[in-house]
C-alpha positions in Angstrom: 89.1 64.6 115.5 90.5 62.2 118.1 89.8 63.2 121.6 92.6 63.3 123.6 93.3 64.8 126.9 96.6 66.7 127.8 98.0 66.5 131.2 97.7 69.5 133.5 100.1 72.2 133.0 102.4 72.6 135.9 101.9 75.9 138.2 103.9 78.8 136.5 107.4 78.5 137.8 108.4 81.7 139.4 110.4 84.6 137.3 114.2 84.1 137.1 116.3 86.9 138.0 117.7 86.5 134.3 113.9 87.0 133.3 113.7 90.5 135.3 116.8 91.5 134.0 115.9 91.0 130.5 112.1 91.9 130.6 113.2 96.0 130.3 115.2 95.3 126.9 112.5 93.3 125.8 110.1 96.0 126.3 112.5 98.4 124.7 112.2 96.4 121.6 109.0 96.3 121.5 108.7 100.0 121.4 107.7 101.7 118.0 110.7 104.8 118.7 113.0 102.4 119.9 114.8 101.5 116.7 115.1 105.3 116.2 116.4 105.6 119.5 119.4 103.1 119.1 120.1 104.6 115.4 120.5 108.1 116.9 122.7 106.6 119.7 124.7 104.9 117.0 125.0 108.1 114.9 126.5 110.0 118.1 128.5 107.1 118.9 130.0 107.6 115.3 130.7 111.0 115.5 132.1 110.9 118.8 134.6 108.0 117.9 135.6 109.6 114.5 136.5 113.1 116.5 138.4 111.2 119.2 141.9 110.4 119.7 141.1 107.1 118.4 139.7 108.3 115.0 142.2 106.3 113.3 140.5 103.1 114.5 137.5 104.5 113.1 138.7 104.9 109.7 140.6 101.7 109.5 137.8 99.4 110.7 135.4 100.8 108.3 137.7 102.0 105.3 140.8 99.9 105.5 140.1 96.6 106.7 139.6 94.4 104.1 137.2 90.9 104.7 136.6 88.7 101.6 136.2 85.1 100.5 137.5 82.7 97.6 135.3 79.8 96.8 137.8 77.4 94.5 138.5 79.4 91.3 134.7 80.2 90.8 134.5 83.4 92.9 136.7 85.7 94.6 135.5 88.6 96.5 137.5 91.4 99.0 135.7 94.2 100.3 136.8 97.0 103.1 134.6 95.8 106.0 132.5 99.5 105.3 131.4 97.9 101.7 130.3 95.0 103.2 127.9 96.9 105.3 126.6 99.4 102.8 126.6 96.7 99.7 125.9 93.5 102.1 123.7 94.3 105.1 121.9 97.3 103.2 120.8 95.0 100.7 119.0 92.7 103.3 117.5 96.4 104.4 116.2 97.1 100.9 114.9 93.5 100.6 112.5 94.7 103.1 111.9 97.8 101.6 110.9 95.7 98.5 108.9 93.2 100.3 107.0 96.5 102.0 106.7 98.2 99.0 105.0 95.4 97.2 102.9 94.6 100.2 101.5 98.1 100.2 101.2 98.0 96.4 99.2 94.8 96.6 97.3 94.6 100.0 97.8 98.0 101.8 97.3 101.6 101.0 98.7 101.9 97.8 96.6 98.7 96.2 93.4 101.2 96.0 93.7 104.3 93.7 91.8 106.7 95.7 94.0 105.8 98.8 97.1 105.8 97.2 97.1 109.2 94.8 97.6 111.6 97.8 100.9 109.7 99.4 102.2 109.2 95.6 101.5 112.8 94.8 103.1 114.0 98.0 105.9 111.8 97.6 106.8 112.9 93.9 106.7 116.6 95.2 109.2 115.6 98.1 111.7 114.4 95.8 111.7 116.9 93.0 111.4 120.2 95.3 114.2 119.3 97.3 116.5 117.8 94.3 115.9 121.4 92.9 116.8 123.6 95.8 120.3 121.4 96.1 120.7 122.0 92.3 120.0 125.9 92.7 123.5 125.9 94.6 125.3 123.2 92.4 123.8 122.9 89.1 127.0 122.4 86.8 129.5 122.6 89.7 131.3 119.8 90.9 129.2 118.9 93.7 126.1 118.7 91.5 125.8 114.8 91.6 124.4 115.1 95.4 121.0 116.2 94.3 119.6 112.8 95.1 120.6 113.2 98.9 117.7 115.1 100.0 115.2 113.4 98.3 114.8 110.6 101.0 112.9 110.2 103.9 114.0 107.8 106.9 110.9 106.2 107.7 112.0 105.0 111.3 112.6 108.8 112.4 110.0 109.9 110.7 107.4 107.3 112.3 109.1 107.5 115.8 108.7 111.5 115.8 105.1 111.0 114.8 104.5 108.5 117.7 105.9 111.2 120.2 102.2 112.9 119.6 100.8 109.7 120.8 96.9 108.9 120.3 96.4 112.6 119.4 97.6 111.7 115.7 94.6 110.8 113.6 95.0 106.9 112.1 94.6 108.5 108.7 97.8 110.7 109.0 99.9 108.1 110.6 98.7 105.6 106.8 99.3 109.1 105.0 103.5 109.1 106.3 104.0 105.4 106.1 102.8 105.3 102.4 104.5 108.3 101.3 107.7 107.0 102.8 106.8 103.7 100.6 106.8 105.7 97.7 109.6 107.5 99.1 111.7 104.9 99.2 110.8 103.3 96.0 111.7 107.0 94.1 115.1 106.3 96.1 115.4 103.0 94.8 115.0 103.9 91.0 117.4 107.0 91.6 120.1 104.7 93.0 119.5 102.3 89.9 119.3 105.0 87.2 121.6 107.9 88.4 124.2 106.3 90.8 125.6 103.4 88.4 128.8 104.6 86.9 129.3 101.6 84.5 127.3 98.8 83.6 128.6 95.2 82.6 125.6 93.7 81.1 126.6 90.3 81.3 126.6 90.1 84.7 123.4 92.0 84.8 121.5 89.4 82.7 122.9 86.8 85.3 121.2 88.7 88.0 118.1 89.1 86.0 118.4 85.1 85.1 118.4 84.3 88.9 115.3 86.8 89.9 113.7 84.8 86.9 114.4 81.9 88.8 112.7 82.9 91.7 109.6 83.6 90.2 109.9 79.6 88.6 110.3 78.5 91.8 107.7 80.8 93.3 105.2 79.1 90.6 106.0 75.6 91.3 105.4 76.1 94.7 109.1 75.5 96.1 108.6 76.9 100.1 112.1 76.0 101.0 114.0 79.4 102.2 117.8 77.7 101.7 117.0 77.3 98.0 116.3 81.1 98.1 119.1 82.0 100.1 121.4 80.5 97.8 119.9 82.1 94.5 119.7 85.4 96.6 123.1 85.7 97.2 123.9 84.5 93.4 121.9 87.3 92.3 123.7 89.7 94.9 127.0 88.9 93.4 126.1 89.4 90.1 124.4 92.5 90.7 127.6 93.9 92.4 129.8 92.5 89.9 127.8 94.3 87.1 128.1 97.7 88.5 124.5 98.3 89.6 124.6 98.8 93.1 123.8 95.6 94.8 121.2 96.8 97.0 119.2 96.6 94.0 119.2 93.0 94.2 117.5 93.3 97.2 114.8 95.6 96.1 114.4 93.1 93.2 114.0 90.0 95.3 111.8 91.8 97.9 109.4 92.8 95.0 109.2 89.1 93.4 108.2 87.5 97.1 105.2 85.8 96.8 102.4 87.8 98.8 99.9 84.6 98.4 99.4 81.9 101.2 100.3 78.2 100.7 96.7 77.2 101.7 93.4 78.8 102.6 92.2 78.8 105.8 89.7 76.2 105.9 92.9 73.9 104.9 94.8 75.5 108.0 92.3 74.8 110.7 92.1 71.4 109.3 95.8 71.1 109.4 96.1 73.2 112.7 93.7 70.3 114.3 95.7 67.3 112.8 98.6 68.9 114.0 97.2 69.4 117.6 96.2 65.5 117.3 99.5 64.5 116.5 100.9 66.8 119.2 99.0 65.3 121.9 99.7 61.7 120.7 103.4 62.5 120.7 103.1 63.7 124.2 101.2 60.8 125.6 103.8 58.3 124.1 106.3 59.9 126.2 104.6 57.5 128.9 105.1 54.6 127.3 107.4 52.7 128.8 108.7 50.9 125.4 109.1 54.8 123.7 111.6 56.8 125.9 112.0 60.5 124.7 115.9 60.2 124.7 117.2 63.7 123.9 113.3 65.3 123.4 113.4 63.7 119.9 109.5 63.2 120.5 108.8 67.0 121.7 111.0 68.0 118.5 109.0 66.0 116.2 105.6 67.7 117.6 107.1 71.1 117.9 107.8 70.5 113.7 104.1 69.8 113.3 102.8 72.7 115.2 105.3 75.2 113.5 104.6 73.8 110.2 100.7 74.4 110.7 101.6 77.8 112.0 104.2 78.4 109.2 101.5 78.1 106.4 99.2 80.5 108.0 101.4 83.4 106.4 102.3 84.1 102.9 106.7 84.0 102.4 106.3 88.2 102.2 104.3 88.2 105.8 106.6 85.4 107.2 110.1 87.3 105.7 108.9 90.7 106.8 108.4 89.5 110.2 111.5 87.8 110.5 113.8 90.6 109.5 111.7 93.3 111.3 113.6 93.3 114.4 117.5 92.2 112.4 116.8 95.4 110.1 115.8 97.6 112.9 118.2 96.9 115.8 121.4 95.3 114.0 121.5 96.7 110.3 120.6 100.2 110.5 122.5 100.7 113.8 125.4 99.3 112.5 125.1 101.2 108.9 124.8 104.2 111.2 128.0 103.6 112.9 129.6 102.9 110.0 128.4 106.2 108.0 127.7 109.1 110.3 131.5 109.3 111.1 132.1 112.9 109.9 135.2 114.8 111.2 134.1 118.1 112.7 137.5 120.3 112.4 138.2 123.6 111.6 139.5 122.3 108.0 136.2 120.6 107.1 133.7 123.1 108.6 135.4 125.9 107.2 135.8 124.6 103.9 133.7 126.6 101.6 132.4 123.6 99.5 131.4 121.9 102.4 129.4 124.5 103.7 127.8 124.9 100.5 126.9 121.2 100.2 125.5 121.2 103.9 123.2 124.2 103.0 122.1 123.0 100.4 121.3 119.6 101.8 120.0 120.9 104.8 117.5 123.5 103.3 116.2 120.7 100.5 115.5 118.3 103.6 113.9 121.3 106.0 112.4 123.6 103.0 112.1 121.3 99.9 110.6 118.3 101.8 107.1 120.1 103.5 107.0 122.9 100.4 106.9 120.3 97.6 104.9 117.8 99.3 102.3 121.0 100.4 102.2 122.0 96.4 101.8 118.8 95.1 99.3 117.4 97.5 97.1 120.7 96.9 97.5 120.4 93.1 96.1 116.9 93.6 93.1 117.7 95.9 92.2 120.5 94.1 92.4 118.6 90.7 90.2 116.0 92.2 92.7 113.3 91.6 93.4 112.5 95.5 91.2 113.3 98.6 92.4 114.1 102.5 92.6 111.6 104.7 89.5 112.1 107.2 90.1 114.3 110.4 93.4 115.3 108.7 93.5 119.4 108.2 96.2 121.0 105.7 98.3 122.1 108.6 98.4 118.5 110.3 99.6 117.5 106.6 102.3 120.0 106.3 103.5 119.7 109.1 103.7 116.1 108.6 105.6 116.9 105.5 108.4 118.7 107.7 108.6 115.4 109.4 109.4 113.9 106.3 112.3 116.0 106.0 114.5 113.6 108.6 116.3 112.3 105.6 119.0 110.0 107.8 119.7 106.5 106.9 118.8 106.6 103.0 120.2 110.0 102.5 123.6 108.7 104.2 123.3 106.0 101.8 122.9 108.1 98.7 125.9 110.6 100.0 128.3 107.6 100.0 127.6 106.7 96.7 127.1 110.7 95.0 130.3 111.5 96.4 134.0 110.8 95.8 135.5 113.8 97.6 135.2 113.3 101.4 135.1 117.0 101.8 131.5 116.9 99.7 130.5 113.8 101.8 131.5 115.3 105.1 129.5 118.7 104.1 126.5 116.1 102.9 126.7 114.6 106.5 127.0 117.3 108.2 123.7 118.8 106.4 121.7 116.0 107.0 122.5 115.8 110.2 121.5 119.5 111.0 118.7 119.0 108.8 117.1 116.1 110.0 117.6 117.6 113.8 116.0 120.6 112.8 112.9 118.8 110.7 112.4 117.0 113.8 112.4 119.8 116.6 110.0 121.9 114.0 107.7 119.2 112.6 106.7 117.8 116.4 106.3 121.6 117.5 104.3 122.2 114.0 101.9 119.1 114.1 101.5 119.9 118.3 99.9 123.2 117.3 97.8 121.7 114.6 96.6 118.9 116.8 95.5 121.5 119.2 94.1 123.7 116.8 92.2 121.1 115.2 90.8 119.8 119.2 89.9 123.6 119.8 87.7 124.0 116.3 
């Protein structure tokens, strides 16, 4: 390697006023619970807006304001803004979910049978029992289709609630909850694809499948241009939307085919990084040459490209995209979704409607009772049968308390509500049940887990 000496760095400059103002916001976005806090505030804002004197603007914005585009005579699509949120932005959310599912199945806690079986059984119980409780109220009735609502766990809220107790929480319990939520998301995706699709146009579905297969071919031949994948992804999304299958399934499918392998091995990466540093040094020293003036910073830009290319190749496409999308999903897509979907009108007509009450009670009980009950029964059976084992340092009271926290079903439950109910009264009752059940699950779950941790510390 060439030996180039770089000029000494200038002394650090004083912190600007803008940096001091921005620092609290940067710290806020670094916090694990911050996305859940923002999500909660957006839900409260939606509730306040929908029940304010300006409620008409809320409903107009999300339900009547139509946005669309036409590409010559080939493509025309027009949807209300709320549909763009639920079908478009949430497709990106589910793309991130699909990648998280694949990472856990290939590299994470779901890649080893001994570690995967307990959260898998817990998630199955946490889906079957809440759906059964809901159907006890509505089997054969007009609101029967909402059985999928209480099956979902909101990973952001559940992990944030767990984080309230800090380092007292055993690492195994946190990993269990994360893996449980991933399996739960996979179950929710399957339910949406199979049970909440009214009519399927198989020609469009075939084109969507062809687009996904094309992505796999691009992966196999080593194409790494994200622009190409974005264009193919948009095509897959459009064909999936046109097929009748919910467009978010396209996001999950694309996430599951995102490669987990890195372009180069570690030794090659080190060599490329060293070459990049050498090239960087040469480019920076070239700025001092009288015959080469870096007008517009072109030399520095080339140096940046060299180093960023070396850094980019140290990550797999999946890891890179998960990191890129993490903040936009947490701090934009999910809050906007909450704002667009949590605005239920809390008037006497809605609250007093018997069907709204029955739907709300069924959803709330499914989340608050069904989740921990199903998790406890299925996990206990798996351990007793020798199929799974308890994580180190985790007791049954801790596990059951975590099951209560898994009853926080905010984001995906609201999403399934939008698919399950055409009647606004049923949808309103479901949203009230989700909010009530999730709040109670948060408070009770944290209290129970705190007591379980205290008992374990004493024992």
